[in-house]
MITIPA-716829 format. One line per field, with one value per atom (N, C-alpha, C): y, x, z. Coordinates in steps of 0.1 Angstrom, whole numbers, plus 5000, padded with zeros to 4 digits. Layout:
BEGIN
c2 <- [Y; ...]
c1 <- [X; ...]
c3 <- [Z; ...]
% end
This chain:
BEGIN
c2 <- [4974; 4968; 4961; 4969; 4959; 4946; 4940; 4921; 4927; 4913; 4913; 4900; 4897; 4881; 4890; 4876; 4880; 4870; 4878; 4871; 4874; 4867; 4865; 4886; 4883; 4890; 4899; 4906; 4914; 4927; 4914; 4919; 4932; 4941; 4954; 4954; 4952; 4952; 4940; 4934; 4923; 4922; 4928; 4930; 4915; 4922; 4908; 4913; 4920; 4920; 4912; 4916; 4909; 4898; 4889; 4879; 4870; 4875; 4867; 4863; 4876; 4878; 4865; 4869; 4858; 4846; 4841; 4828; 4825; 4828; 4829; 4828; 4836; 4835; 4823; 4822; 4809; 4794; 4790; 4782; 4781; 4794; 4792; 4791; 4788; 4784; 4795; 4807; 4822; 4820; 4829; 4833; 4845; 4848; 4855; 4861; 4874; 4885; 4889; 4888; 4898; 4904; 4920; 4928; 4940; 4939; 4942; 4953; 4965; 4970; 4980; 4982; 4995; 4990; 4998; 4995; 4989; 4983; 4979; 4990; 4991; 5001; 4998; 4987; 4984; 4980; 4988; 4982; 4987; 4992; 4999; 4992; 4981; 4970; 4961; 4955; 4945; 4935; 4932; 4924; 4931; 4918; 4921; 4914; 4918; 4907; 4909; 4899; 4905; 4895; 4883; 4878; 4860; 4857; 4843; 4834; 4824; 4815; 4825; 4840; 4846; 4856; 4859; 4863; 4866; 4880; 4878; 4876; 4874; 4871; 4883; 4885; 4895; 4901; 4912; 4915; 4908; 4907; 4905; 4889; 4883; 4867; 4863; 4871; 4869; 4870; 4878; 4881; 4872; 4862; 4851; 4840; 4836; 4824; 4828; 4839; 4842; 4838; 4844; 4843; 4825; 4820; 4807; 4795; 4802; 4794; 4797; 4804; 4810; 4799; 4792; 4784; 4770; 4768; 4755; 4762; 4770; 4778; 4788; 4790; 4801; 4811; 4813; 4826; 4828; 4842; 4847; 4859; 4856; 4870; 4876; 4892; 4899; 4912; 4912; 4925; 4937; 4947; 4953; 4960; 4972; 4987; 4985; 4988; 4992; 5004; 5013; 5024; 5028; 5023; 5026; 5011; 5021; 5006; 5014; 5013; 5022; 5008; 5012; 5006; 5004; 4987; 4980; 4970; 4974; 4969; 4966; 4951; 4949; 4947; 4943; 4942; 4958; 4951; 4962; 4961; 4969; 4975; 4977; 4966; 4969; 4968; 4986; 4988; 4986; 4980; 4976; 4984; 4986; 4994; 4981; 4991; 4984; 4977; 4988; 4983; 4971; 4968; 4956; 4959; 4953; 4952; 4938; 4939; 4928; 4929; 4920; 4926; 4917; 4923; 4918; 4916; 4908; 4911; 4916; 4913; 4924; 4927; 4938; 4944; 4944; 4942; 4944; 4951; 4961; 4969; 4967; 4965; 4964; 4969; 4986; 4993; 4996; 4995; 5000; 5016; 5025; 5038; 5048; 5056; 5061; 5069; 5072; 5076; 5091; 5104; 5112; 5116; 5114; 5118; 5133; 5140; 5152; 5154; 5168; 5173; 5172; 5171; 5174; 5166; 5172; 5168; 5152; 5141; 5129; 5121; 5130; 5118; 5101; 5106; 5092; 5082; 5092; 5084; 5073; 5078; 5068; 5062; 5062; 5060; 5043; 5038; 5023; 5017; 5025; 5016; 5021; 5034; 5037; 5047; 5044; 5057; 5047; 5045; 5037; 5043; 5033; 5039; 5031; 5016; 5007; 5000; 5004; 4996; 4981; 4975; 4962; 4960; 4963; 4956; 4960; 4969; 4975; 4973; 4980; 4978; 4968; 4958; 4948; 4949; 4949; 4947; 4959; 4968; 4979; 4985; 4973; 4980; 4983; 4996; 5000; 5007; 5013; 5024; 5035; 5043; 5056; 5059; 5058; 5066; 5080; 5081; 5096; 5097; 5105; 5102; 5120; 5123; 5133; 5136; 5139; 5144; 5156; 5156; 5168; 5169; 5158; 5166; 5159; 5160; 5159; 5144; 5142; 5124; 5119; 5124; 5120; 5126; 5133; 5135; 5123; 5120; 5105; 5097; 5095; 5083; 5082; 5093; 5091; 5086; 5087; 5082; 5068; 5063; 5048; 5041; 5046; 5039; 5038; 5041; 5040; 5029; 5023; 5006; 4999; 5002; 4999; 5000; 5016; 5022; 5034; 5036; 5045; 5059; 5055; 5066; 5073; 5083; 5085; 5104; 5110; 5123; 5125; 5137; 5139; 5150; 5150; 5164; 5170; 5180; 5187; 5200; 5204; 5213; 5229; 5228; 5237; 5244; 5234; 5231; 5226; 5219; 5213; 5219; 5224; 5230; 5217; 5223; 5212; 5213; 5212; 5217; 5215; 5216; 5215; 5205; 5195; 5186; 5173; 5176; 5168; 5165; 5178; 5182; 5174; 5172; 5168; 5146; 5146; 5132; 5124; 5132; 5132; 5130; 5141; 5137; 5124; 5123; 5112; 5098; 5098; 5087; 5087; 5096; 5097; 5101; 5105; 5109; 5123; 5130; 5146; 5151; 5166; 5169; 5182; 5180; 5191; 5197; 5209; 5218; 5225; 5228; 5234; 5228; 5238; 5238; 5224; 5211; 5202; 5205; 5207; 5211; 5199; 5187; 5174; 5166; 5150; 5140; 5136; 5130; 5129; 5111; 5110; 5092; 5091; 5080; 5069; 5061; 5053; 5038; 5024; 5017; 5003; 5002; 4989; 4988; 5002; 5013; 5026; 5033; 5028; 5039; 5056; 5059; 5072; 5077; 5089; 5092; 5101; 5109; 5124; 5129; 5142; 5142; 5158; 5168; 5179; 5189; 5201; 5211; 5224; 5239; 5245; 5256; 5260; 5264; 5255; 5240; 5229; 5217; 5219; 5212; 5198; 5185; 5170; 5163; 5160; 5145; 5132; 5127; 5115; 5103; 5096; 5089; 5079; 5066; 5052; 5054; 5056; 5053; 5059; 5067; 5077; 5069; 5073; 5073; 5081; 5084; 5093; 5087; 5093; 5091; 5103; 5104; 5109; 5110; 5122; 5122; 5107; 5105; 5095; 5097; 5094; 5093; 5079; 5080; 5072; 5068; 5060; 5055; 5067; 5068; 5075; 5065; 5052; 5043; 5044; 5048; 5046; 5062; 5073; 5085; 5090; 5080; 5089; 5077; 5066; 5061; 5071; 5082; 5089; 5081; 5071; 5066; 5080; 5070; 5077; 5078; 5083; 5082; 5089; 5089; 5095; 5107; 5108; 5121; 5125; 5109; 5109; 5103; 5101; 5098; 5088; 5082; 5062; 5054; 5052; 5043; 5037; 5040; 5042; 5024; 5019; 5002; 4999; 4990; 4983; 4971; 4969; 4955; 4943; 4943; 4932; 4936; 4951; 4957; 4959; 4964; 4970; 4986; 4991; 5002; 5011; 5023; 5033; 5032; 5026; 5017; 5005; 4998; 4986; 4978; 4967; 4954; 4963; 4972; 4973; 4973; 4966; 4963; 4971; 4971; 4975; 4963; 4964; 4959; 4966; 4966; 4966; 4980; 4981; 5001; 5012; 5007; 5020; 5025; 5014; 5017; 5019; 5022; 5023; 5019; 5037; 5040; 5027; 5017; 5002; 4998; 4999; 4996; 4980; 4972; 4962; 4945; 4939; 4930; 4921; 4921; 4908; 4914; 4926; 4933; 4935; 4937; 4939; 4924; 4914; 4902; 4891; 4896; 4893; 4903; 4911; 4920; 4919; 4907; 4904; 4894; 4886; 4872; 4875; 4886; 4890; 4892; 4904; 4909; 4895; 4885; 4876; 4868; 4863; 4853; 4860; 4875; 4885; 4884; 4885; 4880; 4872; 4860; 4846; 4845; 4850; 4846; 4853; 4864; 4869; 4866; 4863; 4854; 4842; 4836; 4822; 4830; 4833; 4837; 4842; 4847; 4855; 4845; 4837; 4829; 4814; 4815; 4807; 4811; 4824; 4832; 4832; 4833; 4831; 4818; 4809; 4793; 4791; 4795; 4794; 4801; 4812; 4825; 4813; 4809; 4794; 4784]
c1 <- [4710; 4718; 4733; 4742; 4754; 4750; 4762; 4768; 4780; 4786; 4800; 4805; 4818; 4822; 4838; 4847; 4860; 4871; 4884; 4888; 4903; 4914; 4927; 4933; 4929; 4936; 4924; 4924; 4915; 4926; 4924; 4928; 4924; 4929; 4920; 4927; 4922; 4929; 4927; 4923; 4925; 4930; 4947; 4949; 4965; 4978; 4984; 4991; 4991; 4999; 4988; 4971; 4964; 4958; 4963; 4960; 4970; 4978; 4991; 4993; 4987; 4993; 4978; 4971; 4955; 4960; 4965; 4970; 4978; 4989; 4999; 4995; 4989; 4980; 4971; 4960; 4954; 4965; 4974; 4976; 4983; 4988; 4991; 4980; 4973; 4958; 4951; 4953; 4947; 4929; 4924; 4910; 4910; 4910; 4914; 4900; 4901; 4887; 4898; 4895; 4898; 4893; 4890; 4879; 4882; 4875; 4880; 4867; 4875; 4863; 4864; 4858; 4863; 4870; 4874; 4882; 4896; 4901; 4917; 4922; 4936; 4945; 4947; 4949; 4954; 4942; 4930; 4919; 4918; 4928; 4927; 4938; 4949; 4956; 4949; 4950; 4946; 4958; 4971; 4973; 4983; 4989; 5004; 5011; 5023; 5036; 5047; 5059; 5067; 5067; 5055; 5053; 5052; 5063; 5066; 5051; 5048; 5035; 5026; 5026; 5014; 5018; 5025; 5033; 5016; 5016; 5005; 4990; 4988; 4981; 4970; 4956; 4944; 4947; 4948; 4943; 4933; 4919; 4909; 4908; 4917; 4918; 4926; 4942; 4947; 4938; 4934; 4921; 4911; 4906; 4901; 4909; 4916; 4927; 4933; 4938; 4941; 4929; 4916; 4902; 4896; 4903; 4899; 4907; 4919; 4931; 4928; 4921; 4921; 4909; 4902; 4888; 4896; 4906; 4905; 4907; 4913; 4915; 4909; 4908; 4898; 4902; 4899; 4896; 4886; 4878; 4862; 4870; 4862; 4866; 4851; 4853; 4839; 4846; 4838; 4834; 4828; 4835; 4827; 4837; 4833; 4841; 4846; 4860; 4861; 4862; 4851; 4849; 4858; 4861; 4868; 4877; 4888; 4901; 4898; 4895; 4899; 4903; 4913; 4918; 4905; 4908; 4898; 4909; 4909; 4915; 4930; 4938; 4947; 4944; 4935; 4929; 4924; 4923; 4913; 4897; 4885; 4877; 4873; 4870; 4873; 4855; 4855; 4840; 4837; 4825; 4827; 4812; 4811; 4797; 4786; 4772; 4759; 4762; 4771; 4770; 4771; 4783; 4792; 4802; 4805; 4816; 4824; 4836; 4845; 4856; 4860; 4868; 4879; 4893; 4907; 4916; 4925; 4938; 4950; 4948; 4958; 4948; 4958; 4953; 4960; 4962; 4969; 4964; 4972; 4966; 4973; 4968; 4972; 4962; 4960; 4948; 4960; 4971; 4976; 4973; 4980; 4975; 4965; 4962; 4951; 4963; 4958; 4972; 4963; 4968; 4958; 4960; 4955; 4955; 4951; 4965; 4961; 4947; 4942; 4931; 4939; 4950; 4956; 4947; 4941; 4931; 4938; 4925; 4936; 4941; 4942; 4954; 4947; 4933; 4926; 4921; 4917; 4913; 4923; 4940; 4947; 4954; 4949; 4958; 4959; 4966; 4962; 4965; 4963; 4962; 4976; 4979; 4993; 4995; 4995; 4999; 5003; 5012; 5022; 5028; 5032; 5042; 5056; 5052; 5060; 5066; 5078; 5083; 5090; 5087; 5091; 5076; 5067; 5051; 5048; 5050; 5047; 5054; 5068; 5074; 5084; 5081; 5084; 5071; 5064; 5052; 5053; 5057; 5060; 5074; 5078; 5095; 5095; 5106; 5112; 5104; 5090; 5082; 5084; 5074; 5076; 5073; 5081; 5083; 5086; 5072; 5075; 5075; 5085; 5083; 5076; 5066; 5060; 5069; 5076; 5087; 5084; 5078; 5071; 5084; 5095; 5105; 5116; 5128; 5144; 5145; 5137; 5144; 5136; 5123; 5115; 5124; 5131; 5143; 5148; 5158; 5170; 5159; 5145; 5141; 5132; 5140; 5140; 5151; 5161; 5174; 5172; 5166; 5168; 5160; 5151; 5136; 5143; 5152; 5158; 5165; 5166; 5168; 5157; 5147; 5136; 5133; 5135; 5133; 5141; 5147; 5154; 5149; 5139; 5134; 5124; 5128; 5124; 5125; 5112; 5111; 5108; 5116; 5111; 5104; 5092; 5086; 5085; 5093; 5092; 5081; 5075; 5061; 5071; 5081; 5089; 5086; 5083; 5085; 5091; 5106; 5113; 5127; 5136; 5154; 5159; 5162; 5171; 5191; 5198; 5208; 5215; 5224; 5237; 5244; 5244; 5252; 5242; 5234; 5219; 5214; 5214; 5208; 5217; 5231; 5242; 5239; 5236; 5236; 5222; 5211; 5202; 5204; 5211; 5215; 5225; 5233; 5245; 5232; 5221; 5215; 5204; 5204; 5193; 5180; 5179; 5169; 5165; 5150; 5148; 5140; 5148; 5139; 5131; 5117; 5105; 5102; 5102; 5099; 5087; 5084; 5068; 5057; 5045; 5035; 5027; 5020; 5018; 5002; 4991; 4978; 4968; 4972; 4968; 4971; 4969; 4974; 4959; 4964; 4955; 4954; 4945; 4938; 4937; 4942; 4941; 4933; 4930; 4920; 4928; 4917; 4923; 4935; 4946; 4961; 4963; 4962; 4975; 4963; 4961; 4958; 4957; 4975; 4978; 4985; 4973; 4980; 4990; 4992; 5003; 5000; 5015; 5008; 5012; 4997; 4994; 5005; 5012; 5022; 5013; 5015; 5009; 5017; 5007; 5009; 5002; 4995; 4990; 5002; 5014; 5019; 5019; 5020; 5016; 5030; 5033; 5045; 5038; 5039; 5036; 5037; 5035; 5042; 5032; 5036; 5028; 5025; 5035; 5036; 5044; 5035; 5041; 5043; 5052; 5056; 5053; 5048; 5046; 5042; 5045; 5045; 5038; 5021; 5014; 5017; 5015; 5012; 5006; 5007; 4999; 4995; 4980; 4978; 4973; 4976; 4965; 4952; 4944; 4927; 4926; 4912; 4905; 4908; 4903; 4905; 4923; 4931; 4947; 4949; 4941; 4945; 4940; 4924; 4924; 4927; 4936; 4945; 4953; 4958; 4971; 4984; 4985; 5000; 5013; 5023; 5035; 5041; 5041; 5045; 5058; 5062; 5074; 5075; 5086; 5084; 5075; 5077; 5070; 5050; 5048; 5036; 5032; 5047; 5044; 5038; 5031; 5035; 5043; 5049; 5063; 5060; 5067; 5071; 5086; 5080; 5098; 5102; 5108; 5115; 5104; 5088; 5085; 5074; 5070; 5057; 5048; 5053; 5042; 5046; 5032; 5035; 5036; 5033; 5035; 5026; 5017; 5005; 5002; 5012; 5013; 5002; 5007; 4992; 4986; 4991; 4988; 5003; 4997; 5005; 5005; 5018; 5009; 5018; 5014; 5024; 5021; 5026; 5027; 5029; 5019; 5021; 5025; 5013; 5013; 5021; 5035; 5044; 5055; 5057; 5071; 5067; 5073; 5073; 5082; 5083; 5090; 5072; 5071; 5056; 5055; 5049; 5045; 5039; 5030; 5024; 5034; 5048; 5049; 5055; 5066; 5067; 5058; 5046; 5037; 5031; 5031; 5026; 5043; 5050; 5064; 5059; 5055; 5057; 5050; 5033; 5020; 5027; 5035; 5038; 5047; 5060; 5070; 5060; 5048; 5042; 5034; 5028; 5017; 5027; 5039; 5051; 5053; 5053; 5056; 5042; 5035; 5022; 5018; 5023; 5017; 5025; 5040; 5047; 5044; 5043; 5040; 5027; 5013; 5006; 5003; 5017; 5021; 5023; 5034; 5043; 5027; 5023; 5017; 5003; 5001; 4989; 4997; 5012; 5018; 5020; 5023; 5025; 5016; 5003; 4992; 4986; 4989; 4989; 4997; 5011; 5019; 5020; 5009; 5004; 4993; 4985; 4971; 4980]
c3 <- [5200; 5211; 5206; 5211; 5204; 5208; 5201; 5202; 5206; 5212; 5219; 5212; 5207; 5210; 5210; 5216; 5216; 5210; 5209; 5197; 5201; 5195; 5198; 5196; 5184; 5173; 5168; 5162; 5152; 5144; 5126; 5116; 5107; 5108; 5100; 5087; 5077; 5065; 5058; 5046; 5041; 5026; 5028; 5016; 5017; 5013; 5014; 5028; 5033; 5046; 5052; 5055; 5065; 5059; 5051; 5047; 5052; 5050; 5058; 5069; 5075; 5090; 5096; 5090; 5094; 5092; 5081; 5079; 5088; 5091; 5099; 5120; 5122; 5134; 5137; 5124; 5121; 5129; 5117; 5122; 5135; 5139; 5155; 5162; 5159; 5165; 5180; 5163; 5173; 5164; 5176; 5173; 5164; 5152; 5148; 5142; 5138; 5131; 5118; 5106; 5099; 5091; 5095; 5093; 5077; 5064; 5054; 5048; 5045; 5038; 5028; 5021; 5009; 4999; 4988; 4977; 4980; 4976; 4977; 4974; 4977; 4972; 4954; 4956; 4939; 4932; 4934; 4923; 4912; 4911; 4897; 4886; 4890; 4887; 4882; 4871; 4861; 4868; 4875; 4877; 4885; 4896; 4908; 4899; 4901; 4895; 4909; 4906; 4915; 4928; 4931; 4939; 4934; 4940; 4933; 4933; 4924; 4923; 4922; 4921; 4916; 4909; 4902; 4891; 4879; 4877; 4868; 4875; 4885; 4890; 4893; 4889; 4893; 4911; 4915; 4928; 4933; 4929; 4935; 4934; 4924; 4922; 4937; 4938; 4949; 4961; 4964; 4978; 4979; 4968; 4969; 4970; 4969; 4977; 4987; 4986; 5003; 5017; 5010; 5017; 5021; 5008; 5007; 5014; 5019; 5026; 5035; 5039; 5055; 5062; 5058; 5062; 5069; 5071; 5079; 5090; 5096; 5108; 5111; 5124; 5134; 5127; 5119; 5115; 5104; 5114; 5106; 5101; 5085; 5077; 5073; 5075; 5076; 5067; 5057; 5051; 5060; 5067; 5076; 5081; 5082; 5084; 5099; 5105; 5120; 5120; 5133; 5132; 5139; 5154; 5162; 5170; 5182; 5182; 5200; 5211; 5222; 5232; 5237; 5252; 5260; 5265; 5275; 5280; 5293; 5301; 5297; 5297; 5290; 5273; 5272; 5255; 5249; 5242; 5232; 5226; 5227; 5221; 5209; 5195; 5184; 5179; 5181; 5177; 5157; 5154; 5138; 5142; 5122; 5117; 5122; 5123; 5126; 5142; 5145; 5164; 5170; 5162; 5170; 5177; 5187; 5194; 5196; 5193; 5194; 5204; 5215; 5226; 5220; 5219; 5212; 5224; 5225; 5231; 5224; 5213; 5202; 5189; 5185; 5170; 5161; 5148; 5142; 5125; 5126; 5112; 5100; 5090; 5077; 5067; 5068; 5066; 5050; 5049; 5034; 5039; 5030; 5024; 5018; 5013; 5010; 4998; 4986; 4977; 4975; 4975; 4976; 4959; 4951; 4934; 4936; 4928; 4921; 4913; 4917; 4901; 4890; 4886; 4873; 4860; 4854; 4846; 4836; 4840; 4832; 4844; 4850; 4863; 4863; 4869; 4875; 4863; 4855; 4841; 4841; 4842; 4835; 4849; 4862; 4873; 4872; 4872; 4873; 4862; 4854; 4835; 4832; 4831; 4825; 4829; 4845; 4850; 4867; 4868; 4876; 4890; 4902; 4909; 4910; 4908; 4909; 4897; 4892; 4877; 4881; 4890; 4897; 4893; 4897; 4895; 4881; 4874; 4861; 4849; 4854; 4845; 4831; 4832; 4824; 4812; 4819; 4807; 4794; 4801; 4791; 4787; 4788; 4785; 4776; 4769; 4758; 4752; 4760; 4748; 4757; 4751; 4758; 4772; 4776; 4791; 4798; 4810; 4816; 4831; 4840; 4850; 4852; 4864; 4868; 4880; 4881; 4889; 4903; 4913; 4920; 4931; 4933; 4939; 4936; 4939; 4932; 4932; 4944; 4946; 4934; 4927; 4917; 4902; 4899; 4888; 4895; 4906; 4907; 4901; 4903; 4899; 4881; 4880; 4864; 4854; 4866; 4857; 4859; 4874; 4877; 4867; 4863; 4853; 4841; 4840; 4822; 4825; 4831; 4832; 4825; 4830; 4818; 4806; 4801; 4790; 4791; 4773; 4779; 4770; 4763; 4760; 4773; 4776; 4790; 4793; 4797; 4796; 4810; 4818; 4831; 4833; 4837; 4835; 4854; 4851; 4869; 4865; 4856; 4857; 4859; 4857; 4866; 4884; 4889; 4901; 4909; 4905; 4907; 4908; 4915; 4909; 4900; 4893; 4884; 4883; 4891; 4891; 4877; 4878; 4861; 4861; 4873; 4875; 4869; 4875; 4874; 4858; 4854; 4835; 4827; 4831; 4825; 4828; 4842; 4843; 4831; 4833; 4826; 4811; 4807; 4793; 4784; 4797; 4793; 4797; 4800; 4800; 4790; 4783; 4774; 4777; 4792; 4791; 4793; 4787; 4782; 4796; 4797; 4809; 4803; 4808; 4804; 4816; 4816; 4824; 4825; 4816; 4812; 4820; 4825; 4830; 4822; 4833; 4822; 4829; 4815; 4817; 4818; 4811; 4814; 4811; 4816; 4807; 4798; 4786; 4777; 4775; 4779; 4782; 4764; 4764; 4749; 4749; 4743; 4741; 4740; 4744; 4738; 4750; 4746; 4749; 4753; 4749; 4748; 4759; 4770; 4781; 4780; 4780; 4777; 4763; 4759; 4746; 4746; 4755; 4756; 4768; 4771; 4783; 4777; 4778; 4772; 4780; 4775; 4785; 4777; 4786; 4782; 4773; 4766; 4748; 4740; 4747; 4737; 4732; 4737; 4727; 4738; 4728; 4737; 4731; 4743; 4743; 4746; 4736; 4735; 4743; 4756; 4762; 4765; 4765; 4769; 4780; 4789; 4801; 4812; 4823; 4832; 4849; 4854; 4870; 4879; 4887; 4899; 4913; 4921; 4936; 4942; 4940; 4949; 4963; 4969; 4984; 4990; 5001; 5006; 5021; 5026; 5041; 5048; 5060; 5067; 5062; 5067; 5066; 5078; 5079; 5094; 5103; 5108; 5119; 5121; 5114; 5118; 5126; 5116; 5124; 5135; 5137; 5149; 5166; 5162; 5169; 5178; 5168; 5171; 5175; 5170; 5169; 5165; 5171; 5162; 5150; 5138; 5126; 5127; 5110; 5113; 5104; 5099; 5092; 5079; 5070; 5060; 5061; 5075; 5079; 5079; 5081; 5079; 5095; 5099; 5109; 5118; 5131; 5135; 5141; 5137; 5145; 5150; 5160; 5163; 5157; 5164; 5154; 5154; 5165; 5161; 5157; 5152; 5147; 5152; 5166; 5174; 5173; 5177; 5172; 5188; 5187; 5199; 5213; 5206; 5217; 5218; 5230; 5234; 5234; 5223; 5221; 5203; 5200; 5186; 5177; 5167; 5157; 5144; 5136; 5119; 5111; 5098; 5089; 5071; 5066; 5054; 5048; 5034; 5034; 5045; 5052; 5065; 5068; 5069; 5078; 5071; 5057; 5046; 5033; 5033; 5015; 5005; 5008; 5004; 5003; 4991; 4992; 4978; 4981; 4970; 4978; 4972; 4975; 4984; 4977; 4986; 4997; 4992; 5010; 5021; 5017; 5027; 5033; 5022; 5026; 5036; 5034; 5044; 5057; 5058; 5070; 5078; 5068; 5078; 5083; 5080; 5084; 5093; 5098; 5106; 5119; 5118; 5124; 5133; 5121; 5133; 5142; 5131; 5143; 5155; 5157; 5169; 5179; 5173; 5182; 5185; 5179; 5186; 5194; 5196; 5202; 5216; 5219; 5231; 5232; 5224; 5230; 5237; 5233; 5236; 5252; 5250; 5264; 5275; 5268; 5279; 5287; 5280; 5281; 5290; 5289; 5300; 5309; 5308; 5324; 5335; 5327; 5331; 5338; 5334; 5332; 5347; 5346; 5360; 5370; 5369; 5382; 5389; 5380; 5387; 5392]
% end
């Protein structure tokens, strides 16, 4: 038998965007349910960086502090999965695992994205340890070491040039799948970045502080690298996919200036809306969306009171 509760806002996802949104909504005197389930997207990372006052904080500790600071407010935090979100009159019916239903005036999606890791041997073993996406998050700690970029697109060849700001010992691996123009080859050479076009057989994990030993190419050649950067494909989590929201050409949820999606009343903030991803960026987006949500809810309540 299903049980029902009522909230002003259900926040789906308990990372930086969701936590910061719940904090601001709580301070706006809204009744909030924050639902969090599954491993965090940055679960493989040892520390998070680039966030003032939290630089070097382990992701689990960041979440612990974030949850703790929600306690003074009318914010309920649940480790529970959201199975479905359905329109219910002017609001929404949020179905949780365990046949529980929450009635919500608004919904904020802060689910992040799912990184679709390739089947390349060794990739998963070094992901988050010596294979990263963001140099601002991880570059300082490994500056001036042997770097590489797995360039699966022309944009990532340029990304290899950009990364020379952290290390001049750079190899751009294209595996022969990305055409590189003569002008781009000259740019790479001038930047001191070596172009390697042979097919990659595997990433060779290391041990101890050196999580990566080398990139092994066809023919058995090993190119020693300490760090690699890559941008694997991403997809939305199932509950977002089921909503049928409008997405941009890269597969991110489209939102307007207020953070509202193509379904009125459903908002989104953080990594699921943009390829510009990072904890501090997501937290900021969560705060903006919460402010817009709170503004709309207050005006709605004031209008209802006036009508009476």
